[in-house]
C-alpha positions as CSV (number, residue, x, y, z in Angstrom):
1,M,69.2,-53.2,8.9
2,S,69.2,-51.2,5.9
3,Q,68.2,-48.1,5.5
4,P,65.0,-46.9,3.5
5,Q,65.5,-45.3,-0.3
6,S,64.7,-41.6,-0.4
7,I,62.0,-41.2,-3.3
8,D,62.6,-38.7,-6.2
9,P,60.0,-36.4,-5.9
10,R,60.2,-36.2,-9.6
11,Y,58.7,-39.2,-9.8
12,V,55.7,-39.3,-7.3
13,S,52.6,-39.6,-9.6
14,R,50.4,-36.4,-8.5
15,P,46.8,-35.6,-9.2
16,P,46.0,-33.5,-12.5
17,V,45.6,-30.1,-12.0
18,R,42.1,-28.6,-12.6
19,P,40.7,-25.4,-13.8
20,K,39.2,-23.8,-11.4
21,K,35.5,-23.5,-12.0
22,R,33.7,-19.8,-11.3
23,R,31.6,-20.8,-9.0
24,G,28.8,-18.6,-7.6
25,W,28.1,-16.1,-10.5
26,F,25.1,-16.4,-10.6
27,A,24.2,-15.9,-7.1
28,R,26.4,-13.3,-6.6
29,I,24.5,-11.1,-9.9
30,L,20.9,-12.5,-8.2
31,G,22.1,-11.4,-4.9
32,L,22.9,-7.8,-6.1
33,V,19.5,-7.6,-7.9
34,V,18.0,-8.2,-4.7
35,L,19.4,-5.6,-3.1
36,L,19.0,-3.2,-5.8
37,F,15.4,-4.0,-6.1
38,V,15.3,-3.4,-1.8
39,L,17.2,0.0,-1.7
40,M,14.6,1.1,-4.5
41,L,11.7,-0.1,-2.4
42,V,13.4,1.8,0.6
43,C,14.7,4.6,-1.0
44,V,12.1,5.9,-3.5
45,P,9.3,6.4,-0.6
46,L,12.0,8.2,1.6
47,F,12.5,10.3,-1.4
48,A,8.8,11.1,-2.0
49,W,8.2,11.5,1.7
50,S,10.7,14.4,1.7
51,K,9.2,16.4,-1.0
52,I,5.7,15.8,0.3
53,N,3.5,19.0,1.6
54,K,2.6,18.9,4.5
55,V,0.5,21.3,6.3
56,D,-0.4,22.5,10.0
57,A,-4.3,20.7,9.3
58,M,-5.1,19.4,13.1
59,P,-7.2,22.4,14.8
60,A,-6.3,23.7,18.6
61,G,-8.4,23.7,21.1
62,E,-11.7,21.3,22.9
63,R,-11.3,17.9,20.6
64,P,-13.1,14.9,20.5
65,A,-11.2,12.5,22.8
66,A,-8.8,9.6,20.6
67,T,-10.9,6.3,20.3
68,A,-9.8,2.9,18.8
69,G,-8.6,2.1,15.3
70,T,-7.8,5.6,13.3
71,T,-9.5,8.1,11.6
72,Y,-8.3,9.4,8.0
73,L,-10.1,13.0,6.4
74,L,-10.1,12.6,2.6
75,V,-10.2,15.7,0.9
76,G,-10.6,16.4,-3.0
77,S,-9.4,20.3,-3.2
78,D,-10.5,22.0,-6.4
79,S,-7.3,24.1,-6.0
80,R,-5.7,25.5,-9.4
81,E,-2.9,26.6,-7.8
82,G,0.6,25.0,-9.2
83,L,-1.2,24.5,-12.5
84,S,0.1,25.9,-15.7
85,R,-2.2,27.5,-18.0
86,A,-1.8,24.1,-20.5
87,E,-2.3,22.2,-17.5
88,R,-5.6,23.6,-17.1
89,A,-6.5,23.6,-20.8
90,K,-5.7,19.9,-20.6
91,L,-7.3,18.9,-17.2
92,H,-10.6,21.5,-18.0
93,T,-10.3,22.7,-14.6
94,G,-11.3,26.6,-15.5
95,K,-9.8,29.4,-13.7
96,A,-11.7,30.0,-10.4
97,V,-9.5,31.1,-7.9
98,G,-9.6,30.0,-3.9
99,Q,-10.2,26.6,-3.0
100,R,-13.1,24.4,-2.2
101,T,-13.4,20.4,-1.6
102,D,-15.3,18.4,-4.3
103,T,-14.2,15.5,-1.7
104,I,-14.8,14.9,1.2
105,M,-14.1,11.2,2.8
106,M,-13.7,9.6,6.5
107,L,-12.0,6.2,6.5
108,H,-12.1,4.5,9.6
109,V,-9.5,1.8,10.4
110,P,-10.4,-0.3,13.4
111,E,-8.5,-2.2,15.2
112,S,-10.5,-5.2,14.1
113,G,-13.0,-5.6,11.9
114,P,-13.7,-4.4,8.3
115,T,-12.7,-1.0,7.4
116,V,-15.0,1.5,6.8
117,L,-15.1,4.2,4.1
118,V,-17.8,7.0,4.5
119,S,-18.5,10.0,2.0
120,L,-19.8,13.3,3.2
121,P,-21.2,15.2,0.4
122,R,-20.0,18.6,-0.1
123,D,-23.1,20.2,-0.2
124,S,-24.4,18.6,3.3
125,Y,-25.6,21.5,5.2
126,V,-23.9,22.0,8.3
127,P,-23.0,24.3,11.3
128,I,-19.7,25.9,10.4
129,P,-18.3,27.1,13.6
130,G,-18.1,31.3,13.8
131,H,-20.0,31.3,10.3
132,G,-23.2,29.7,11.0
133,R,-24.7,27.1,8.9
134,N,-23.3,26.5,5.5
135,K,-22.8,23.8,2.9
136,L,-19.5,21.7,4.2
137,N,-17.3,22.4,1.6
138,A,-17.5,26.1,2.1
139,A,-15.6,25.3,5.6
140,F,-12.5,24.5,3.6
141,A,-12.8,27.9,1.6
142,L,-13.5,29.8,4.7
143,G,-10.9,28.4,7.2
144,G,-8.6,25.4,5.5
145,P,-8.2,22.2,6.7
146,Q,-7.9,23.2,10.4
147,L,-11.6,24.7,9.8
148,L,-12.8,21.6,7.6
149,I,-11.5,19.3,10.6
150,T,-13.5,21.1,13.7
151,T,-16.8,21.3,11.3
152,I,-16.7,17.6,10.9
153,E,-15.5,16.8,14.3
154,G,-18.9,18.6,15.7
155,V,-21.1,17.1,13.5
156,T,-19.5,13.5,14.1
157,G,-18.2,13.8,17.5
158,L,-15.6,11.3,15.8
159,R,-12.0,12.7,16.1
160,V,-9.6,13.1,12.7
161,D,-6.5,11.3,13.7
162,N,-4.7,12.0,9.9
163,Y,-5.6,14.6,6.9
164,V,-4.8,13.9,3.2
165,E,-5.7,16.0,0.4
166,I,-4.8,15.4,-3.0
167,G,-5.7,18.6,-5.6
168,F,-7.2,18.6,-9.5
169,G,-3.3,18.2,-11.2
170,G,-2.2,15.2,-8.6
171,F,-4.9,13.2,-8.6
172,A,-4.2,13.5,-12.6
173,S,-0.7,12.8,-12.3
174,I,-1.3,9.9,-10.1
175,I,-3.2,7.7,-12.4
176,D,-1.1,8.5,-15.4
177,S,1.8,7.1,-13.2
178,L,-0.6,4.1,-12.6
179,G,-0.6,3.9,-16.5
180,G,-4.6,4.4,-16.1
181,V,-6.8,2.8,-13.8
182,E,-10.2,0.7,-15.0
183,M,-13.7,1.4,-14.2
184,C,-16.5,-0.2,-15.4
185,L,-19.3,2.2,-16.4
186,P,-23.2,0.3,-16.2
187,K,-23.7,2.6,-18.7
188,A,-22.9,5.4,-21.3
189,M,-21.5,9.1,-19.6
190,K,-21.5,12.3,-21.0
191,D,-20.9,15.6,-19.7
192,E,-20.0,18.3,-21.3
193,K,-19.1,20.6,-18.0
194,A,-16.7,17.6,-16.9
195,H,-15.5,17.1,-20.9
196,I,-16.4,13.9,-20.5
197,D,-17.6,11.0,-23.3
198,L,-17.3,7.4,-22.1
199,P,-19.1,4.9,-23.7
200,K,-20.7,2.1,-21.5
201,G,-18.4,-0.6,-20.4
202,C,-14.8,-1.7,-18.6
203,Q,-12.6,0.8,-19.7
204,E,-8.7,2.4,-19.2
205,L,-9.3,5.6,-17.9
206,D,-6.8,8.1,-18.7
207,G,-5.8,10.9,-15.8
208,T,-7.4,13.5,-17.4
209,N,-10.8,11.3,-18.6
210,A,-10.8,10.1,-14.8
211,L,-10.9,13.3,-13.6
212,G,-13.7,14.2,-15.4
213,Y,-15.6,11.1,-14.6
214,V,-15.4,11.1,-10.8
215,R,-16.0,15.0,-10.9
216,A,-19.1,14.7,-13.1
217,R,-22.3,15.8,-11.7
218,Y,-25.0,17.4,-14.2
219,S,-24.9,14.0,-16.3
220,D,-26.0,12.3,-13.4
221,P,-29.7,11.9,-12.1
222,L,-28.3,11.5,-8.7
223,G,-26.4,14.7,-8.9
224,D,-23.8,15.0,-5.4
225,L,-24.8,11.6,-4.5
226,G,-23.8,9.6,-7.7
227,R,-20.8,11.6,-7.8
228,V,-19.7,10.7,-4.3
229,Q,-20.5,6.4,-5.4
230,R,-18.1,7.2,-8.6
231,Q,-15.8,8.7,-5.9
232,R,-15.1,5.9,-3.5
233,E,-15.1,3.7,-6.4
234,M,-12.4,5.5,-7.9
235,I,-10.2,6.4,-5.0
236,G,-10.7,2.5,-3.9
237,A,-9.5,1.4,-7.6
238,V,-6.3,3.7,-7.5
239,A,-5.4,2.5,-4.4
240,G,-5.5,-1.0,-5.0
241,K,-3.4,-0.6,-8.1
242,A,-1.1,1.5,-6.3
243,I,0.2,-1.1,-3.8
244,S,-0.6,-3.9,-6.3
245,P,2.0,-6.3,-6.9
246,A,2.2,-5.1,-10.0
247,T,3.7,-1.2,-9.1
248,F,6.3,-2.9,-6.8
249,I,7.8,-5.2,-8.9
250,N,8.1,-2.6,-12.0
251,P,10.9,-0.3,-11.1
252,V,9.7,2.5,-13.3
253,R,5.7,2.8,-12.5
254,Y,7.4,2.7,-8.6
255,Y,9.1,5.5,-9.3
256,K,6.7,7.6,-10.9
257,L,4.3,6.5,-8.7
258,G,6.5,7.9,-6.0
259,T,7.1,11.5,-7.8
260,A,3.7,12.0,-8.8
261,S,2.1,11.4,-5.1
262,A,4.7,13.2,-3.7
263,E,4.0,16.6,-6.0
264,A,0.2,15.6,-5.4
265,L,-0.3,14.7,-1.9
266,T,-0.9,16.9,1.5
267,V,-0.5,15.9,4.8
268,D,-0.7,17.1,7.7
269,N,2.8,17.4,9.8
270,D,1.8,14.5,12.9
271,S,1.4,12.0,10.0
272,G,4.5,9.4,8.6
273,V,5.1,7.5,6.0
274,F,3.6,4.2,7.8
275,D,0.5,6.4,8.1
276,L,0.3,6.9,4.5
277,F,1.2,3.3,3.7
278,K,-1.8,2.2,5.9
279,F,-3.8,5.0,4.9
280,A,-3.4,3.3,1.0
281,R,-4.0,-0.3,2.5
282,A,-7.0,0.7,3.7
283,M,-8.6,2.3,0.9
284,K,-7.0,-0.8,-1.0
285,A,-9.4,-2.9,1.4
286,V,-12.7,-1.2,0.2
287,A,-11.8,-1.3,-3.2
288,G,-14.4,-3.4,-5.1
289,G,-13.1,-6.7,-4.1
290,G,-11.9,-5.9,-0.7
291,D,-13.7,-7.1,2.5
292,G,-14.2,-3.0,3.5
293,I,-17.5,-1.3,3.8
294,T,-18.6,2.3,1.7
295,L,-21.3,4.1,2.4
296,T,-22.6,7.6,2.1
297,V,-23.7,9.2,5.7
298,P,-27.4,8.3,5.6
299,I,-29.5,11.5,3.9
300,S,-33.1,12.8,4.4
301,D,-33.2,15.2,1.9
302,S,-31.0,15.9,-1.2
303,S,-32.6,19.1,-2.3
304,Y,-33.2,20.8,0.8
305,S,-33.5,24.2,0.3
306,T,-31.4,26.8,2.5
307,R,-30.4,30.2,1.8
308,H,-27.4,29.0,0.3
309,G,-29.0,27.5,-2.0
310,D,-30.4,23.6,-2.3
311,A,-28.2,21.6,-0.1
312,V,-27.9,17.9,1.2
313,K,-29.9,17.2,4.7
314,W,-28.5,14.6,7.0
315,D,-30.6,11.7,8.5
316,T,-29.8,12.8,12.1
317,A,-30.6,10.0,13.9
318,K,-28.9,7.6,11.3
319,A,-26.2,9.6,11.2
320,K,-26.0,10.0,14.9
321,A,-25.9,5.8,15.2
322,L,-23.2,5.6,12.3
323,F,-21.0,7.6,13.8
324,Q,-20.9,6.3,17.1
325,A,-20.4,2.4,15.5
326,L,-17.5,4.5,14.1
327,K,-16.5,5.9,17.6
328,D,-17.1,2.6,19.4
329,D,-15.0,1.0,16.5
330,K,-18.0,-1.4,15.9
331,T,-17.7,-2.1,12.1
332,T,-18.6,-5.3,11.9
333,G,-22.5,-4.5,11.7
334,L,-22.0,-1.6,9.0
335,K,-23.2,-2.6,5.7
336,S,-22.2,-0.7,2.2
337,S,-24.5,1.4,0.7
């Protein structure tokens, strides 16, 4: 039998060698972009949280029992501390020393049901522990956050779980970091003391004009009660824009908001990053178009004569019913006002 002949490998046909394609370059770039985006979303809040001011706001001693849901106390302080002369001139804050509260609100986030934002007029006439009866904002001037929380818990029976404070300059800087905020004025508004002259209609307000808008009361026929309505509207709009998709996908705005918030806000020592995010999300719920409820504590007399000047007297029965509903975490039956 003949042996098979060997084949010269030089004559064996081989498939043509094709150059390797650059595969996966787009996926790698996309993955890198997504990774950087995720890092930005995580790192900016962590950086901001490390810079945020924290205070021992919660009072010691006997307090109302904890209830279902979470209750935040939001305070807008008129402190000029930290503002330069140029910033005071720009924001028209004046030179007053010390601090009081231009804004006092309770935000209740129930375990189920609509979120409720309640404005407490700063001129509310209430008993301040150790100081007799006075206007509510005097509690902050006399004893800071602790005395203010003690006073509010005493008159509402509702435990405050978290404390959030923002000052003049901080409020304006947050709005500027968002590129302004849109407000729709039902009529033109001019207030010399608040340094604003705004036309009727929807318009974008920068930080300076927004601050004047929420501080104005002498040009408002409703006085302080009209102001608290504008404050609720403004804060809800700011929160809504702050946690909107347009902010998260804009790295510049996102970073500016984070750094501005860190410089602007003061929170209690027990609050965490998640608490602040939950607060912002709840504020968005009470913004225009949300399913939240906004109201002012029921009033029986907005010009109540006292030795401290005209004050706001609550409707005791209706106020008790409101705060009992919050204490019981039953917010579904409440209505905005």
